[in-house]
SENUKE-202921 format. One record per residue (C-alpha): residue number from 1; residue in three letters; chain; x, y, z. Coordinates in nm, 4 decimals. Example, Ala and Ser with C-alpha at 12.3 -4.5 7.8 and 13.67 -1.06 7.14 Angstrom:
// residues 2
+------+------+-------+----------+----------+----------+
! resi ! resn ! chain !        x !        y !        z !
+------+------+-------+----------+----------+----------+
!    1 !  ALA !     A !   1.2300 !  -0.4500 !   0.7800 !
!    2 !  SER !     A !   1.3670 !  -0.1060 !   0.7140 !
+------+------+-------+----------+----------+----------+
// end
This chain:
// residues 237
+------+------+-------+----------+----------+----------+
! resi ! resn ! chain !        x !        y !        z !
+------+------+-------+----------+----------+----------+
!    1 !  MET !     A !   7.3056 !   9.7952 !  13.8427 !
!    2 !  THR !     A !   7.5937 !  10.0356 !  13.8879 !
!    3 !  ALA !     A !   7.6667 !  10.2340 !  14.2329 !
!    4 !  VAL !     A !   7.5723 !  10.5450 !  14.0501 !
!    5 !  GLN !     A !   7.2199 !  10.3936 !  13.9079 !
!    6 !  GLU !     A !   7.1522 !  10.2880 !  14.2793 !
!    7 !  GLY !     A !   7.2642 !  10.6331 !  14.4288 !
!    8 !  GLU !     A !   7.5458 !  10.5194 !  14.6311 !
!    9 !  LEU !     A !   7.8078 !  10.7502 !  14.5200 !
!   10 !  THR !     A !   7.8277 !  11.0959 !  14.7099 !
!   11 !  THR !     A !   7.8064 !  11.4346 !  14.5283 !
!   12 !  GLU !     A !   8.1920 !  11.4529 !  14.5288 !
!   13 !  ASP !     A !   8.1965 !  11.1167 !  14.3677 !
!   14 !  LEU !     A !   7.9872 !  11.1977 !  14.1102 !
!   15 !  LYS !     A !   8.2010 !  11.5316 !  14.0573 !
!   16 !  ALA !     A !   8.5743 !  11.3300 !  14.0649 !
!   17 !  LEU !     A !   8.3981 !  11.0754 !  13.8071 !
!   18 !  ALA !     A !   8.2752 !  11.3474 !  13.5611 !
!   19 !  GLU !     A !   8.6069 !  11.5331 !  13.5551 !
!   20 !  GLN !     A !   8.7799 !  11.2231 !  13.4976 !
!   21 !  ALA !     A !   8.5587 !  11.0930 !  13.2320 !
!   22 !  GLY !     A !   8.5998 !  11.4370 !  13.0778 !
!   23 !  ARG !     A !   8.9496 !  11.3847 !  13.0470 !
!   24 !  ASP !     A !   8.9482 !  11.0340 !  12.9320 !
!   25 !  LEU !     A !   8.6632 !  11.0703 !  12.6775 !
!   26 !  GLU !     A !   8.7859 !  11.3896 !  12.5111 !
!   27 !  ASP !     A !   8.9071 !  11.1883 !  12.2030 !
!   28 !  ALA !     A !   8.6043 !  10.9252 !  12.2292 !
!   29 !  SER !     A !   8.3133 !  10.9439 !  11.9496 !
!   30 !  ALA !     A !   7.9948 !  11.0960 !  12.0161 !
!   31 !  LEU !     A !   7.8259 !  10.7232 !  12.0373 !
!   32 !  GLU !     A !   8.0908 !  10.6091 !  12.2688 !
!   33 !  ILE !     A !   8.0583 !  10.8901 !  12.5310 !
!   34 !  LEU !     A !   7.6722 !  10.8299 !  12.4907 !
!   35 !  ARG !     A !   7.7312 !  10.4563 !  12.5568 !
!   36 !  TRP !     A !   7.9662 !  10.5410 !  12.8631 !
!   37 !  ALA !     A !   7.6835 !  10.7309 !  13.0186 !
!   38 !  ALA !     A !   7.4120 !  10.4716 !  12.9448 !
!   39 !  GLU !     A !   7.6259 !  10.2230 !  13.1309 !
!   40 !  THR !     A !   7.7125 !  10.4511 !  13.3955 !
!   41 !  PHE !     A !   7.3803 !  10.6060 !  13.5012 !
!   42 !  GLY !     A !   7.1152 !  10.3995 !  13.3264 !
!   43 !  LYS !     A !   6.7602 !  10.5293 !  13.3859 !
!   44 !  ARG !     A !   6.9109 !  10.7869 !  13.6000 !
!   45 !  PHE !     A !   7.0534 !  10.9617 !  13.2740 !
!   46 !  CYS !     A !   6.8770 !  11.1857 !  13.0051 !
!   47 !  VAL !     A !   6.8801 !  11.3427 !  12.7201 !
!   48 !  THR !     A !   6.7442 !  11.7276 !  12.6980 !
!   49 !  SER !     A !   6.6773 !  11.8820 !  12.3759 !
!   50 !  SER !     A !   6.5305 !  12.2235 !  12.2243 !
!   51 !  MET !     A !   6.4143 !  12.0138 !  11.9138 !
!   52 !  GLU !     A !   6.6291 !  12.2310 !  11.6994 !
!   53 !  ASP !     A !   6.7349 !  11.9217 !  11.5610 !
!   54 !  ALA !     A !   6.7183 !  11.5330 !  11.7323 !
!   55 !  VAL !     A !   7.1077 !  11.4615 !  11.6679 !
!   56 !  VAL !     A !   7.1508 !  11.4146 !  12.0392 !
!   57 !  ALA !     A !   6.8292 !  11.2198 !  12.0640 !
!   58 !  HIS !     A !   6.8899 !  11.0018 !  11.7952 !
!   59 !  LEU !     A !   7.2331 !  10.9326 !  11.9079 !
!   60 !  ALA !     A !   7.1128 !  10.8409 !  12.2257 !
!   61 !  SER !     A !   6.8472 !  10.6346 !  12.1176 !
!   62 !  ARG !     A !   7.1384 !  10.4290 !  11.9625 !
!   63 !  ALA !     A !   7.3270 !  10.3970 !  12.2790 !
!   64 !  MET !     A !   7.0139 !  10.3335 !  12.5072 !
!   65 !  PRO !     A !   6.7068 !  10.2923 !  12.3095 !
!   66 !  GLY !     A !   6.3891 !  10.4464 !  12.5078 !
!   67 !  VAL !     A !   6.5826 !  10.7031 !  12.6899 !
!   68 !  ASP !     A !   6.4406 !  10.9726 !  12.8260 !
!   69 !  VAL !     A !   6.4445 !  11.3239 !  12.6162 !
!   70 !  VAL !     A !   6.3470 !  11.5951 !  12.8351 !
!   71 !  PHE !     A !   6.1623 !  11.9078 !  12.6323 !
!   72 !  LEU !     A !   6.1094 !  12.2677 !  12.7638 !
!   73 !  ASP !     A !   5.8036 !  12.3780 !  12.6505 !
!   74 !  THR !     A !   5.8152 !  12.7815 !  12.7660 !
!   75 !  GLY !     A !   5.4778 !  12.8721 !  12.5654 !
!   76 !  TYR !     A !   5.6777 !  13.0616 !  12.3557 !
!   77 !  HIS !     A !   5.8092 !  12.8171 !  12.0878 !
!   78 !  PHE !     A !   5.7477 !  12.8434 !  11.7355 !
!   79 !  PRO !     A !   5.4795 !  12.5935 !  11.6156 !
!   80 !  GLU !     A !   5.7661 !  12.4380 !  11.4080 !
!   81 !  THR !     A !   5.9526 !  12.3461 !  11.7117 !
!   82 !  ILE !     A !   5.6555 !  12.1685 !  11.8750 !
!   83 !  GLY !     A !   5.5745 !  12.0141 !  11.5585 !
!   84 !  THR !     A !   5.9132 !  11.8622 !  11.5588 !
!   85 !  ARG !     A !   5.8713 !  11.7303 !  11.9342 !
!   86 !  ASP !     A !   5.5835 !  11.5571 !  11.8173 !
!   87 !  ALA !     A !   5.7609 !  11.3937 !  11.5171 !
!   88 !  VAL !     A !   6.0323 !  11.3316 !  11.7290 !
!   89 !  GLU !     A !   5.8073 !  11.1039 !  11.9763 !
!   90 !  ALA !     A !   5.6189 !  10.9820 !  11.7104 !
!   91 !  VAL !     A !   5.9416 !  10.8195 !  11.5041 !
!   92 !  MET !     A !   6.2269 !  10.7685 !  11.7199 !
!   93 !  ASP !     A !   6.2848 !  10.5088 !  12.0030 !
!   94 !  VAL !     A !   6.2899 !  10.7604 !  12.2628 !
!   95 !  ASN !     A !   6.0785 !  10.8736 !  12.5563 !
!   96 !  VAL !     A !   5.9851 !  11.2686 !  12.4994 !
!   97 !  ILE !     A !   5.8959 !  11.4429 !  12.8259 !
!   98 !  THR !     A !   5.7770 !  11.7864 !  12.8000 !
!   99 !  LEU !     A !   5.8067 !  12.0022 !  13.1251 !
!  100 !  THR !     A !   5.6167 !  12.3357 !  13.1448 !
!  101 !  PRO !     A !   5.6782 !  12.6391 !  13.3886 !
!  102 !  ARG !     A !   5.4695 !  12.6796 !  13.6748 !
!  103 !  ARG !     A !   5.2970 !  12.9648 !  13.5649 !
!  104 !  THR !     A !   5.1128 !  12.9968 !  13.1947 !
!  105 !  VAL !     A !   5.2084 !  13.2568 !  12.9619 !
!  106 !  ALA !     A !   4.8795 !  13.4513 !  13.0746 !
!  107 !  GLU !     A !   4.9384 !  13.4064 !  13.4300 !
!  108 !  GLN !     A !   5.2921 !  13.5327 !  13.3923 !
!  109 !  ASP !     A !   5.1650 !  13.8528 !  13.2172 !
!  110 !  ALA !     A !   4.8989 !  13.8905 !  13.5090 !
!  111 !  GLU !     A !   5.1678 !  13.8972 !  13.7470 !
!  112 !  TYR !     A !   5.4562 !  14.0551 !  13.5973 !
!  113 !  GLY !     A !   5.3091 !  14.2280 !  13.2910 !
!  114 !  PRO !     A !   5.2912 !  14.1640 !  12.9377 !
!  115 !  ARG !     A !   5.6165 !  14.0972 !  12.7317 !
!  116 !  LEU !     A !   5.8614 !  14.0257 !  13.0290 !
!  117 !  HIS !     A !   6.0706 !  13.8901 !  12.7601 !
!  118 !  ASP !     A !   6.1512 !  14.2388 !  12.6521 !
!  119 !  ARG !     A !   6.1576 !  14.4252 !  12.9545 !
!  120 !  ASP !     A !   6.3852 !  14.1239 !  13.1676 !
!  121 !  PRO !     A !   6.4672 !  13.8613 !  12.9446 !
!  122 !  ASP !     A !   6.6783 !  13.7144 !  13.2113 !
!  123 !  LEU !     A !   6.3827 !  13.6623 !  13.4574 !
!  124 !  CYS !     A !   6.1327 !  13.5187 !  13.1649 !
!  125 !  CYS !     A !   6.4295 !  13.2702 !  13.1085 !
!  126 !  ARG !     A !   6.4582 !  13.1760 !  13.4785 !
!  127 !  LEU !     A !   6.0548 !  13.1395 !  13.5134 !
!  128 !  ARG !     A !   6.0247 !  12.9661 !  13.1917 !
!  129 !  LYS !     A !   6.3351 !  12.7313 !  13.1426 !
!  130 !  VAL !     A !   6.5651 !  12.7368 !  13.4159 !
!  131 !  GLN !     A !   6.2925 !  12.6563 !  13.7219 !
!  132 !  PRO !     A !   6.1300 !  12.3969 !  13.5147 !
!  133 !  LEU !     A !   6.4238 !  12.2458 !  13.4197 !
!  134 !  GLU !     A !   6.5960 !  12.1961 !  13.7397 !
!  135 !  GLN !     A !   6.2534 !  12.0762 !  13.8881 !
!  136 !  GLY !     A !   6.2431 !  11.8012 !  13.5954 !
!  137 !  LEU !     A !   6.6069 !  11.7055 !  13.6553 !
!  138 !  THR !     A !   6.5465 !  11.6024 !  13.9778 !
!  139 !  ASN !     A !   6.5307 !  11.2227 !  13.9472 !
!  140 !  TYR !     A !   6.8419 !  11.2277 !  13.7125 !
!  141 !  VAL !     A !   7.1900 !  11.2442 !  13.8130 !
!  142 !  ALA !     A !   7.3514 !  11.3248 !  13.4704 !
!  143 !  TRP !     A !   7.1699 !  11.4930 !  13.1532 !
!  144 !  ALA !     A !   7.3008 !  11.5136 !  12.8176 !
!  145 !  THR !     A !   7.2995 !  11.8125 !  12.5971 !
!  146 !  GLY !     A !   7.3821 !  11.9407 !  12.2532 !
!  147 !  LEU !     A !   7.6120 !  12.2020 !  12.3180 !
!  148 !  ARG !     A !   7.8979 !  12.2505 !  12.0545 !
!  149 !  ARG !     A !   8.2553 !  12.4641 !  12.0776 !
!  150 !  ASP !     A !   8.2065 !  12.6206 !  11.7562 !
!  151 !  GLU !     A !   7.8810 !  12.7809 !  11.8361 !
!  152 !  SER !     A !   7.9847 !  13.0731 !  12.0326 !
!  153 !  PRO !     A !   8.2843 !  13.1969 !  12.2013 !
!  154 !  THR !     A !   8.1025 !  13.1192 !  12.5758 !
!  155 !  ARG !     A !   8.0873 !  12.7680 !  12.4920 !
!  156 !  ALA !     A !   8.4249 !  12.7167 !  12.3392 !
!  157 !  ASN !     A !   8.5555 !  12.5165 !  12.6406 !
!  158 !  THR !     A !   8.2884 !  12.3082 !  12.6530 !
!  159 !  PRO !     A !   8.3994 !  11.9614 !  12.7937 !
!  160 !  VAL !     A !   8.2505 !  11.6300 !  12.6734 !
!  161 !  VAL !     A !   8.1660 !  11.5345 !  13.0269 !
!  162 !  GLY !     A !   8.1798 !  11.7942 !  13.2968 !
!  163 !  TRP !     A !   8.0475 !  11.8737 !  13.6412 !
!  164 !  ASP !     A !   7.7153 !  12.0955 !  13.6346 !
!  165 !  GLU !     A !   7.8043 !  12.2815 !  13.9560 !
!  166 !  LYS !     A !   7.4743 !  12.4556 !  13.9594 !
!  167 !  ARG !     A !   7.2449 !  12.1455 !  13.9587 !
!  168 !  GLN !     A !   7.5101 !  11.9346 !  14.1082 !
!  169 !  LYS !     A !   7.5032 !  11.6765 !  13.8171 !
!  170 !  VAL !     A !   7.7031 !  11.5296 !  13.5678 !
!  171 !  LYS !     A !   7.6761 !  11.6912 !  13.2154 !
!  172 !  VAL !     A !   7.7487 !  11.5231 !  12.9157 !
!  173 !  SER !     A !   7.7948 !  11.7121 !  12.5838 !
!  174 !  PRO !     A !   7.8726 !  11.4494 !  12.3246 !
!  175 !  ILE !     A !   7.9076 !  11.6477 !  12.0361 !
!  176 !  ALA !     A !   8.0841 !  11.9310 !  12.1606 !
!  177 !  ARG !     A !   8.3856 !  11.8602 !  11.9304 !
!  178 !  TRP !     A !   8.1487 !  11.8480 !  11.6278 !
!  179 !  THR !     A !   8.1437 !  12.1275 !  11.3652 !
!  180 !  GLN !     A !   7.8340 !  12.2046 !  11.1857 !
!  181 !  ASP !     A !   7.9652 !  12.0080 !  10.9076 !
!  182 !  ASP !     A !   7.9633 !  11.6978 !  11.1174 !
!  183 !  VAL !     A !   7.6107 !  11.8245 !  11.2478 !
!  184 !  ASP !     A !   7.5088 !  11.8166 !  10.8876 !
!  185 !  ALA !     A !   7.6606 !  11.5085 !  10.8109 !
!  186 !  TYR !     A !   7.5168 !  11.2851 !  11.0585 !
!  187 !  VAL !     A !   7.1676 !  11.4446 !  10.9849 !
!  188 !  THR !     A !   7.2076 !  11.3517 !  10.6007 !
!  189 !  GLU !     A !   7.3668 !  10.9844 !  10.7014 !
!  190 !  HIS !     A !   7.0965 !  10.8856 !  10.9366 !
!  191 !  GLY !     A !   6.7841 !  11.0965 !  10.8294 !
!  192 !  VAL !     A !   6.7554 !  11.2681 !  11.1330 !
!  193 !  LEU !     A !   6.4509 !  11.5106 !  11.2067 !
!  194 !  THR !     A !   6.5375 !  11.9123 !  11.1879 !
!  195 !  ASN !     A !   6.3620 !  12.1834 !  11.2741 !
!  196 !  PRO !     A !   6.2213 !  12.3154 !  10.9614 !
!  197 !  LEU !     A !   6.3019 !  12.7055 !  11.0796 !
!  198 !  LEU !     A !   6.6828 !  12.5795 !  10.9975 !
!  199 !  MET !     A !   6.6097 !  12.5876 !  10.6285 !
!  200 !  ASP !     A !   6.4542 !  12.9335 !  10.6831 !
!  201 !  GLY !     A !   6.7623 !  13.1281 !  10.7717 !
!  202 !  TYR !     A !   6.7584 !  13.0420 !  11.1634 !
!  203 !  ALA !     A !   7.1018 !  12.8869 !  11.2725 !
!  204 !  SER !     A !   6.9760 !  12.8708 !  11.6321 !
!  205 !  VAL !     A !   6.6071 !  12.8084 !  11.7415 !
!  206 !  GLY !     A !   6.4764 !  12.9320 !  12.0710 !
!  207 !  CYS !     A !   6.1593 !  13.1139 !  12.2008 !
!  208 !  ALA !     A !   5.9908 !  13.2893 !  11.9216 !
!  209 !  PRO !     A !   6.0059 !  13.6653 !  12.0787 !
!  210 !  CYS !     A !   6.3651 !  13.6391 !  12.1269 !
!  211 !  THR !     A !   6.5134 !  13.4440 !  11.7713 !
!  212 !  ARG !     A !   6.5548 !  13.5939 !  11.4444 !
!  213 !  ARG !     A !   6.7404 !  13.4576 !  11.1423 !
!  214 !  VAL !     A !   7.1151 !  13.5208 !  11.1319 !
!  215 !  LEU !     A !   7.2976 !  13.7351 !  10.9110 !
!  216 !  ALA !     A !   7.5797 !  13.6313 !  10.6775 !
!  217 !  GLY !     A !   7.9024 !  13.6225 !  10.8467 !
!  218 !  GLU !     A !   7.7351 !  13.5891 !  11.2267 !
!  219 !  ASP !     A !   7.7733 !  13.2919 !  11.4534 !
!  220 !  ALA !     A !   7.5189 !  13.0489 !  11.4858 !
!  221 !  ARG !     A !   7.3653 !  13.2423 !  11.8309 !
!  222 !  ALA !     A !   7.3712 !  13.5918 !  11.7186 !
!  223 !  GLY !     A !   6.9900 !  13.5409 !  11.6344 !
!  224 !  ARG !     A !   6.9304 !  13.4831 !  12.0209 !
!  225 !  TRP !     A !   6.8393 !  13.7812 !  12.2004 !
!  226 !  ALA !     A !   6.9942 !  13.9858 !  11.9315 !
!  227 !  GLY !     A !   7.1181 !  14.3790 !  12.0296 !
!  228 !  ARG !     A !   7.1426 !  14.2751 !  12.3925 !
!  229 !  SER !     A !   7.4708 !  14.1317 !  12.5945 !
!  230 !  LYS !     A !   7.2523 !  13.8381 !  12.6693 !
!  231 !  THR !     A !   7.4011 !  13.5217 !  12.5268 !
!  232 !  GLU !     A !   7.2508 !  13.2418 !  12.7085 !
!  233 !  CYS !     A !   6.9010 !  13.1349 !  12.8934 !
!  234 !  GLY !     A !   7.0739 !  13.0309 !  13.1860 !
!  235 !  LEU !     A !   7.0802 !  12.6455 !  13.1653 !
!  236 !  HIS !     A !   7.4051 !  12.6294 !  13.0553 !
!  237 !  GLY !     A !   7.5696 !  12.9285 !  13.2643 !
+------+------+-------+----------+----------+----------+
// end
C-alpha cells in the first residue's frame, strides 16, 4: 500500500503529486494514466460518470477491476440515462455508486418553488449536483472524469492530471486529449455502452429540463443550458 492509499500525504504533497503527474503523463495513453491512478491511490480513487457513455468507466475497469463508478442521480435525468447506468452496473466490472441530493425534487419544489432549474439554474445545480458530489467524494483523494479539451472552449486547457482546488483532491481526466473520433473508435472497438440519446441528436446529455439536441455546426455542449451564459454545472469549475 502506498503512502497515498494510507492517507499519509498532506494536501500540499497531493497537489505537488498531481501537478507533476500532469506534466509526466501528458503524452501517456488513457489506460496508462488510469493505471497510474489505480497504482497510486488504490481504493481511494474513483471514477465519476454522467452515463452519457461508459468509456472512462470501461477504461478504468481495465486498469482497476471493480473500481468505484460514482453517478449523480439528480432526479431530473432522462430515462435513457438511468437505463445506461443500470446496464453499466450489470455488464461491466465496476462498482456503481449512486449519489442523490438531500432533497427530492418534490421537497426542493416545496422549499424553493417549482422549476428552480429555469429560475436559478446555478442554485439547482449546486443543490442537485455539486453538494451531493462533494459529500460522495469524502473518502477519496482522487477522482476521474471524462472531460475532453475538444468539447468546449471552457475545457480547452484540461490537464490529464491536475489539482481540484475546490475539493482539495487529485483530478484525473484520462481522455482529455481525445477527440470525438477517438471516443467513437473506442466505443466501436470495445463495444462500450453509450446513452441511446447520443443517437437521437444529443451530443452532451445532462438533466432533461436543461438539455436539448444540438444543431449542425454547434459544439458538443451547445445543447446544455441553451440560451444562457451558463456553460458548466459547477462540478468542473
